[in-house]
MIRO-258790 format. One record per residue (C-alpha): residue in three letters; x, y, z. Coordinates in pm, whole numbers, plus 50000, padded with zeros to 5 digits. Each point is the difference from the previous one (the first is absolute). Layout:
! MIRO-258790
AlaXYZ/...
***
This chain:
! MIRO-258790
Met438402848835640/Leu502524972849907/Pro501974982750312/Leu503825004450009/Gln500544967849834/Ala498185008149656/Thr500914980449723/Arg498214976349743/Glu500374966649841/Thr502085002449692/Phe498474968549795/Trp496455003350145/Thr497894975049835/Ile503024985349779/Ser500594964250074/Pro503494984350076/Thr500004987249658/Gly499045031149840/Lys502745019350234/Ala502594974549855/Val498805004249627/Phe500395038150048/Tyr503724996950141/Val500894976849704/Leu498715022349743/Ala501435031250190/Ala503404980649990/Ala499514992349644/Ala499105036849920/Ile503075013450155/Ala501974976049806/Val498875010049677/Leu500585036650102/Leu503604997950123/Tyr500724977349673/Gly498675027749768/Val501965027950179/Tyr503004981149970/Ala499184992749655/Arg499665037249939/Phe503075007950183/Ala502054973749848/Arg499225017349653/Tyr501165033250106/Ala503254983650126/Ala500484986849658/Gly499815034749870/Arg503015018149872/Ser501775016750326/Asp499115037050036/Pro502705030749971/Ile498745013950318/Asp500754983350344/Arg496264999750109/Leu500814973650287/Ser502595022350199/Ser498675010950344/Leu497264978049972/Pro498535003650364/Glu500075035549946/Arg498204999049643/Thr497414976950154/Leu498945023850284/Ala500115031349749/Ala497624975249779/Thr497694989650275/Arg499615038550083/Ile499155010749654/Val497474968749959/Ala498575006550326/Ser499295034949946/Asn498844993649632/Glu501285032249929/Gly500534988149614/Gln495974995549971/Phe499235034550192/Asp502375018349727/Cys497025020649843/Asp497294976850054/Leu498535001350364/Tyr497034974949907/Ala502724972649884/Gly502085008450285/Leu496954994150253/Met499034969949809/His503114980449994/Thr501045010250367/Phe496844984750114/Val500434969249784/Met503374995350078/Trp499945004250390/Gly496714980850032/Phe501714972449804/Leu502865000150225/Val498315003850330/Leu497714971849884/Leu503134978049920/Met501655007350328/Ala496924992150186/Thr499604964849805/Thr504274995450115/Ile499295007850344/Leu497004978450030/Phe502124968349843/Val502975009750246/Asp497494999350307/Met498144966849870/Asp502954980549843/Val503005012150180/Tyr499655018750319/Gly497154975250103/Pro501474968349961/Ile503455011950157/Thr498625014050297/Gly496224985950023/Asp498815037050017/Ser498325025849797/Phe500775036449968/Trp497045006549779/Val497895007350277/Gly498645029450223/Gly501385034649895/Phe502264989349714/Tyr496864981949856/Leu497865028050032/Val502745023349833/Tyr500454973549749/Gln496525000449879/Phe499645037249986/Ala503105002449796/Val498684973449782/Asp496835015049939/Ala501295035349969/Phe502494991949736/Gly498014973549831/Leu497245029549964/Leu502815020749827/Phe500884971449797/Val496434996649847/Val499655040349958/Gly503464999949826/Ile498884971749769/Ser497005014449932/Met501625034749910/Ala501944980449768/Leu496914985649863/Trp498375032249930/Arg502675016649835/Arg500584967749764/Tyr496364993649902/Ala498015029750103/Thr502085030149927/Arg501854976149781/Ser503485021650003/Asp501704998549686/Arg503224992750125/Leu499044965750149/Trp499014987149684/Gly502464989949694/Lys501274972549760/His501154979150301/Thr496835003750189/Ser498504964550067/Leu497904977450199/Glu502844996950228/Asp499365035650128/Asp496454994450049/Ala500744965350211/Phe502515019850203/Val497675026650120/Trp496924981150030/Ser501864972650192/Leu501095026050244/Leu496405011450048/Leu498634963350060/Leu502934994750270/Gly499285029450179/Val496144998749972/Gly500094961050041/Gly502105005550336/Phe497455024550155/Ile496894973349899/Ala501974974150151/Glu500405020950338/Ala496245010050016/Val498654965549956/Ala502564987750253/Ile498805028650239/Val496414991649941/Gly500414964450060/Gln502345007050334/Pro497705016950252/Ala503275003550216/Arg501085023949734/Ala496655022650018/Gly502165027050189/Glu503115000949798/Ser499705034649906/Val503665005349895/Ser498754978949695/Phe497955029549895/Val499484991649616/Gly499404961450068/Met497545011050286/Ala498175023249755/Met499404973849733/Ala499344972350264/Thr497185024350095/Gly498715003749638/Leu500174964649961/Leu497964990150345/Glu497425027049851/Leu500044979549697/Gly498924969750209/Leu503284982050029/Thr500134982050316/Pro502704983350196/Ala499384965949889/Gly499685010449633/Ala503455015750047/Ala501494971850124/Ala498654983149717/Ile501225023249718/Tyr503455009150156/Pro501824973349855/Leu499025007549657/Val500975034750072/Trp503224994250145/Trp500964973049718/His499135027749757/His502075023250159/Ala502824977650074/Leu500504987349663/Leu499625033049826/Ala502935014050231/Leu502214966349981/Ala499485002449607/Phe501035038849978/Val503064988350211/Ala500984975849755/Trp499095024549696/Ile502325027050122/Pro503274991249801/Tyr498254991949685/Ala498045032249933/Lys499475038450093/Pro500194991750384/Phe503454993049966/His500335038549959/Met499744998950396/Leu503464984550030/Ser501715010749660/Ser499085038550068/Phe501635000350347/Ala503334983549864/Asn499685022749718/Val500105029950258/Val502724982650194/Val502504998749708/Arg499135035649861/Asp502445020749858/Glu499375036350138/Asp501805014449698/Ala498444977449753/Gly499445018749674/Ala502205029350074/Arg502944973449973/Leu499544972349721/Pro501834965950067/Asn503264996449791/Val500784978049727/Pro503104975750040/Ala502775002549747/Asp499104962149902/Leu499914995049624/Asp497474970050064/His497735024550195/Thr496365004249867/Asn497495021950153/Ala496404989249903/Glu500644973749747/Ser498544973250228/Leu498194994450345/Glu503484990350129/Asp501225033249940/Phe497585013650311/Thr501405006150341/Trp498244982550281/Lys498925037850101/Glu498075004149660/Leu498554968650039/Leu498765008550361/Asp498585030349886/Gln497884982749775/Asp498304979050244/Ala499785029550221/Cys497805017749775/Thr496485004450151/Lys498675011649663/Cys498585033050201/Gly500705020249720/Arg501395031450164/Cys503104997249751/Ser497465001749726/Ser498245030850123/Ala503285016750058/Cys501644994249692/Pro499935032649764/Ala500804977649708/Lys496874978450028/Ala498205032650094/Ser500735014849662/Gly498954967149820/Arg503504985049895/Asn500304963650000/Leu501074997050371/Asp498504984950307/Pro502854993550279/Arg497734976150159/Asp499494981349716/Val503624995849871/Ile501024985550377/Leu496964975749984/Asp500434992349636/Leu503544988050077/Lys498374980250323/Ala497554984049790/Tyr502514990749700/Arg502254983450287/Glu497644981950176/Ser499024986949638/Arg503514985449994/Glu500514988750336/Asp501314964150043/Asp498154993150337/Pro496434987049916/Val498545018450322/Ile501265035049966/Gly500314999049616/Arg497184998849732/Pro499874981949671/Ala502665010449790/Asn498005014449708/Ala497515017550244/Val501155035649958/Pro499825015549647/Gly502395026349857/Ala499615035950124/Asn497625007749699/Gly497844971450057/Asp501804980649744/Ala500664961850017/Pro503064993050196/Ala503034999449773/Ser503754983750066/Ala502825025050043/Asp501314988949635/Gly496745004149852/Asp499104964649959/Gly497474996950275/Asp500694964050082/Asp500755006450400/Gly497575024650066/Thr502515026250105/Val499895037549879/Pro502495027350020/Ile499835020450326/Val499775034949850/Ala499785004749592/Glu498215023649762/Glu497524973749928/Gly499284968050149/Gly501795005150345/Val498954993050349/Ile500235039950003/Asp499715023849728/Ala502955022649916/Glu497665025449938/Ser498974998550403/Met503785004050092/Glu500255030049758/Ser497065015350147/Cys501595001450357/Met501035035450131/Ala502194986050275/Cys498025023550254/Leu499724977050304/Ala496355006150029/Cys499204962949975/Met502704989950297/Asp498905028350184/Ala496384989950000/Cys500854963950066/Pro499424990650348/Val502094968850019/Glu503005012149848/Ile499934985049647/Asp503065013549788/His498365005749672/Leu502765021449855/Ser502744974650074/Thr497894971049789/Phe499005026749747/Thr503995008249942/Arg500534966149961/Leu497884995949730/Asn501325030949833/Arg503324985950028/Gln498974971049796/Leu498405019249747/Val503365021249958/Asp502144965349967/Glu497414989949708/Gly500305035749863/Ala496245000750012/Val499965039350072/Asp497975025649898/Pro501545017649726/Asn499725034950153/Leu501644985650330/Gln502624982249782/Gly500815033549836/Val500625017150346/Leu502054971050138/Glu502045002049683/Asp500615039350039/Ala500794993150371/Met502674973549913/Arg501415019749706/Thr499885035950133/Gly499564995050395/Asn496575022049995/Thr496604988749890/Phe499715024849744/Gly502964992649772/Glu501525033150035/Pro503775005750020/Ala501594996150354/Asp501715031349963/Ala496545019949962/Arg499064988150341/Gly501275031950187/Glu498635025149720/Trp496965007850230/Thr502785019350234/Glu500605025149737/Asp497245020950041/Leu500785005450368/Pro501505033950140/Phe502694979150180/Asp502084972449917/Val499194963250121/Ala502964983350146/Asp501554966449855/Ala499644977250301/Arg503054978449817/Glu502795027950033/Arg498885016450330/Glu498814988450383/Val496265007950022/Glu497484996250302/Phe497404988449763/Leu500484977349682/Trp497025005549815/Tyr498704973749755/Val497815018649775/Gly498514972149806/Asp498824996149641/Tyr496785020249969/Pro501385029250162/Ser503174998049806/Tyr498534995949652/Asp496225009050016/Asp499275036649960/Arg496925000550213/Asn502014982150306/Arg503275020649915/Lys498065028250151/Val499604984150316/Ala503464989950012/Arg501065037949961/Ala497435009450255/Leu501544973450254/Ala503365013649916/Arg499245033650063/Leu498524989650338/Phe503424983850108/Glu501615029949881/Ala497945020250224/Ala500494981050297/Asp503775002549935/Val500064963349962/Glu503534982749852/Phe498574978549752/Gly501314982749654/Ile498894978149744/Leu501834971649792/Phe499305016649677/Asp500564975949678/Asp501084970150263/Glu496624996950120/Arg497854973549883/Tyr496244986550000/Asp499424987850352/Gly498564969149899/Asn496934995850241/Asp497364997149731/Val502154978749741/Arg500394975850299/Arg496564996350027/Leu499404995049673/Gly502274970850038/Glu503155011049842/Glu502304989350284/Phe503085002049841/Leu499625035149844/Tyr499615009750369/Leu502744983150114/Glu501985019349757/Leu498665034250097/Ala500404994050351/Gly503404988149978/His501165027949804/His498215024050261/Val501614985450309/Glu503405002349845/Thr499525034649899/Phe498585008450353/Ala503414984450161/Asp501815024449802/Cys498425031350147/Glu500145016550311/Phe496395009450172/Glu497734993950322/Thr496774992449844/Ile498404988949665/Val497085019549891/Cys497334986749758/Thr497745021749795/Asp497744969849886/Pro498644977150268/His500624970849779/Ser503735007950007/Tyr499665004550377/Asn498614970050065/Thr502244978149805/Met503125016650146/Lys498684998750337/Asn498684961750020/Glu501284980849681/Tyr503705012849938/Pro501104988950341/Glu498554966049933/Leu501774991849689/Asp502744975950033/Phe502335014849730/Ala502824974850083/Glu497644971149817/Phe500255020449691/Ala503295018050020/Asp501894972149760/Asp496975004749735/Pro501755015149702/Met496495015149909/Met500035020550323/Pro501775034649992/Phe500994999050377/Asp502954981450178/Arg498435005450339/Glu499884969150231/Glu498895017750332/Pro496375007350089/Trp499165038649972/Asn498525018350330/Ala498984967150155/Asp500245011750351/Gly498415033449882/Glu502775025150068/Ile498875023049706/Asp496665015450028/Val497774998549702/Lys497365022150005/His497375015549792/Trp500175036749929/Thr496585010550214/Gln501744983350299/Val503145022849970/Val498045031349911/Glu497754992450308/Glu502795001050204/Leu501565032349848/Val496435017950056/Ala499744986350354/Asp503785014950067/Asp498665032049834/Arg502614997949714/Leu497355016149766/Gly498385026250193/Leu496544991749907/Ser497325014150250/Gly497364977249907/Asp497695022749868/Glu501345010849629/Leu497254977549795/Asp496395001550027/Tyr499184970649758/Thr497384971050049/Val502134969749948/Thr499994961350014/Tyr502674977450031/His500784965749818/Asp502134975550188/Pro502324982149759/Cys500224962950031/His503574996750043/Leu500075027450281/Gly496924992150173/Arg499094960449986/Tyr503534989749934/Asn501845020150252/Asp497485014050244/Glu500855038849920/Tyr496865018650029/Glu500585027050193/Ala502835021549878/Pro498075010149661/Arg496955010450205/Glu502405024250218/Leu501735012949699/Ile496825009349862/Arg498635014050329/Ala503065020350037/Thr498865018849705/Gly496845012650125/Ala497934979349744/Asp496834987050173/Leu500564960249947/His496674976049948/Glu500544961049987/Met498394980749740/Pro497884971450121/Arg502824975549909/Ser503195015250164/Arg502884984950178/Ala500294962450002/Asp496815000149783/Ser500875022749722/Phe499164990249665/Cys502634995549758/Cys500915025749708/Gly500524971849739/Gly503535006349956/Gly501504972750202/Gly501294964849892/Gly500535012349629/Gly496685016949989/Leu501745030149901/Trp501104982549661/Thr497234982349901/Glu496585004749854/His497024981650132/Asp496374997449904/Glu498415016250306/Glu496475013050092/Thr501575026950188/Lys503555008450035/Pro501034994750372/Ser501305036649971/Glu496625011549893/Glu498304982950281/Arg502295015250251/Leu499645036649876/Arg496014993049985/Glu500224991350369/Ala502205032350081/Thr497295020149840/Glu496814980950108/Asp500674981450279/Thr502335019950225/Asp498265021550264/Ala501035032749817/Gly498504986149682/Ala500295024149695/Ala501975023950205/Val503244981649991/Glu502565019449789/Lys502814979449994/Phe500604963749971/Val503344995650189/Val502524970149932/Ala503314990950124/Cys501134973149730/Pro501245007649652/Met498024970549868/Cys496795014150157/Thr500675034449847/Thr500204983549662/Met496944976550034/Phe497805026650168/Glu500785027049733/Asp498894974949746/Gly496904992050183/Arg499225034950033/Lys500025004149629/Thr498294969149911/Gly497335001550285/Gly499095035349938/Phe501315016650302/Glu501835023649860/Asp497815029550121/Asp499614983650327/Leu503504999450171/Glu503585001249963/Ile502514971550063/Val503005012550206/Asp503034984150202/Val500245007450313/Ala503485015849938/Glu498105024449758/Leu497395010550273/Leu502905005750238/Leu501915018949740/Glu496965022549941/Ala499715008350382/Leu503845009850001/Glu499495024449727/Val496955013450177/Ser501905003450287/Asp502695021349864/Thr502324973150113/Leu500964991549648/Asp499665022049693/Pro498114986449696/Val502054985649731/Ala498465011649675/Ala501744976949780/Asp498574969050211/Asp496814984849906/Ala498875029649787/Asp496854984849874/Gly498645004350382/Thr499614962450056/Ala502405000350325/Gly501745024950199/Ala497385028249959/Thr500565031650141/Ala497975022350247/Ala498465016249714/Asp498804968749885/
***
């Protein structure tokens, strides 16, 4: 057993000259580190200011980020192996770093001041045990990373930006971990006084092995300087390397989590009313947060594996967009340390760099273009704005903010898909994406057995924003009528805007048409101001998202004097949240809970599954209200493997509803396959339940093109509730409504 004052010699067998050389090299490594970190953050500071205040309440932000990073919650999401691996590596590295810092403080601060040492006795023993325990976890974690990268060769770890830098990073960490244990084991062999240091259990085990192999104390003393210098030089080189390659993510990722916007994606950054403003014409257009995003990316591929566009074979990989921008930025950097040769990075299609004006003289390329840009326009057209990439990202990269910036640039240049251009023109000309007359918007109400109130003429409890598809699309009109009958059955005072309702603008904004979005939002908030109501209720989660999260963020005063804008408003709308904006499932769930619909909970006996709409779930964290309504009908709900925050997009968001893509399998087809094959109920699933008009449209199409017409029926939650009411005799069936039997089925059905 070791004596109370157990300790060891730190620079055992290292000469005073060697010790001095080490300190000089350590100072140089730290200086190189600090300069590199300074250069990185100086580059961020030179970026455009961010529209979101990301530095407010910095202490609280830092504490929250520390909790997120310390728990590794992002890494554990849907991947236990990766979560354990990263936890072992991160905490192993941090504890070893803290151990080195403690030793430095004892030797070079506390010792010289007091002439004493605290690195003795019990403290020393605890220290040694912690170093061995966490060092072992560190090596285990790195070994897990190597296994996944090279043995199982996980697809998401390999891509166009995979390079020797990634290999160097992981192997250098392994060498650091193993090298430290080898140095410890050799020192134990060479220092008989440490023979009983059982707390150093890894070092002792390895020392026993070395003794069995014939290493003597004298031999250990002879080779220890070589082992020690190998480990020390590798450690110092790694420290100096941190800001210039992949290890920098240890700093940039934490910083990115600190400055995250919890509503990112659900609310997009605004565009200033500045005639000189450009969106993605050059690198100077990007905000400091977008530059930080690029450096925070660890190439883990989680966003790529979660992306439904990539899974469907579209020309989009979220990781590559971020890293393509980073690579181009670094190729153009003025700083010779951080940057690379100006012509190091080709265009997105592998072509030689060309200048923005096409002459190729200065090596610049357009940031986004149909051909020859850093980013292909087709990649942006492929995005469904579903937020799967952002939800999967463990370091809080705001992919959609960058994608929207690129889309805005394409709109500025008129480089928009012809189908989308037609939709944008229809929305501008008629106020709806169908190009139909505004006075036809309320025609869906004509088949109801009651009159729907005009919210412009009378006070109502619920101002119902119906939306484009429930107003004009025949299939979704049935959903609108079903919901109207539910409101009527619950004796709710509701009204609609009829021809004063316009398209909400959520998806055209994500397509990059910011000024059309402003026109639509300005019209609506002025219309709302002329009505008396308590709550805005939206049929479509897309409408719900933008009215709840984005309309209150708009600075109408900045555009009020613009003759192109059809509004005079100068005050923000609903900035304090005094007006409730809800999705209809949230409202009806409250009505059911209050027994306003008289359901007993056993009306229907269907086997169903439910698809979480992206804009209701990932965007706004509403998962339970639709499920409660499904359960209220008596239907047997079975979850798909990808549900709630991991739901797989229908393919309709971000303009996908209006475009055609060369896809291996449509997202809607893949989702229906999952419902019928991967769900616990399997082929027994009768109804595929949705809560979004866009989802209804996409899945009705996928049901036909994917050959699922005989397998299951697409129904909205409102249609399921309506059928339950009819079965319970609470509501009489209306023969004229949905006569084809698609929705509102009677008990006889």
